[in-house]
Every structure is written in structure tokens, then in C-alpha cells.
C-alpha positions, 0 to 999 in steps of 0.5 A: 499500500503506498504511503500518503503524500505529505503536505509541506510542514507535515512529518510522518512520526514513523520517519522522525528520529527518536534520538534528535530533534527535527528542525523546520522553518515554514514560510508560506509564500503569497498564495499560501498566505492568502489561502490562510487569510481566507481560512481564518476570515482575515483581509490579509496575512502580510508575513508569516514564519513558523520555526522550530523543532519536533523532539522526542518526548518520553517513551512514545511522545513528541514535542513541537516547540516553535516561534510564530511570527506574523503580520496580519490585517484585521478589520477594526471592530468600531470602524471596520478600517484595516488594522495591521497587527504584529504577532510574535508568539512562542508555541509548544504542542506536546503529542502523546499516544491515544492511551493518554486520552482513553481514561475519559468515557465518551459523553462523560463530563469532565473539567477542561484541563489547564494544559491545552497544548497536549494533543493525541498523537496520530500517524503525522505531526503537522507543523503547518496546522500548529502554525495556523492554529496558533496564529488564530489563537494569537489574533487580537479579539477586538482590534481597533484603529488608533483613534477609534471610539465606540461612542454612546448609543441611546435607545428608548420608546417614545415618551420614555427617558433613555437609560444611559451608561452612566445611569447604570453605574451603581453609585450614579443615583447617589451622585444625583442625591448628593447634588440635590443635597448640595443645592439645598444647602 
């Protein structure tokens, strides 16, 4: 049976050396960056580099350690203008045999572990997938242009005084009472 053809950044576990690290340096070209931008629903990925190594860990596990460097373009959450962000992140993924995850019954409730870098070991370790996932996790959640301000939206039915943000603050009523008291004095 012929072996599966590997994509760039993918490594067959059976081909990795159990005695030394396997280095990688992924620098997607413009077409690959455009595809990643579409996949992550971004206007653009200007630069992207993922360098590191895959090394043996324990009896049958592997550890991927890398540096992610990227320059991405996202829409501003207020104005929708493009916001360019530089991302520099250290990445670590531990790949462990499936037995590590077998202790959990299907459908059983469990707490989410603090360590989210551990993944099941399959036949292939994909540095490319780790790069894209790490980029997604590193993106700013609410990118803003430098002077973008949301402003205050005020809504109310006809004949009703609108409730403003200031009115919802716990001590707003006390300030109004204080002001009334000061006027009487």
C-alpha cells in the first residue's frame, strides 16, 4: 500500500528520529498566506514564519516547540478600517499516544485541563496545522484603529427617558442625591 503524500510542514511520526530533533522552517508564500487569510476570515496575512523543532518526549511522545512571527490585517471592531498587527508568539504542542486520552468515557463530563497544548498523537505531526491554529489563537479579539471610539448609543420608546451608560453605574443615583443635597444647602 503506498504511503500518503505529505503536505509541506507535515512529518510522518515513523520517519522522525527518536534520538534528535527534527527542525522545520515554514515561510508560506503569497498564495499560501492568502489561503490562510481566507481560512481565518482575515483581509490579509502580510508575513508569516513558523520555525522550530519536533523532538522526542518520553517513551512514545513528541514535543513541537516553535516561534510564530506574523503580520496580519484585521478589520477594526468600531470602524471596519484595516488594522495591522504584529504577532510574535512562542508555541509548544505535546503529542502523546491515544491511551493518554482513553481514561475519559465518551459523553462523560470532565473539567477542561489547564494544559491545552497536549494533543493526541496520530501517524502525522503537522507543523503547518500548529502554525495556523497558533496564529488564530494569537489574533487580537477586538482590534481597533488608533483613534476609534465606540460612542454612546441611546435607545428608548417614545415618551420614555433613555437609559444611559452612566445611569447603570451603581453609585450614579447617589451622585444625583448628593447634588440635590448640595443645592439645598
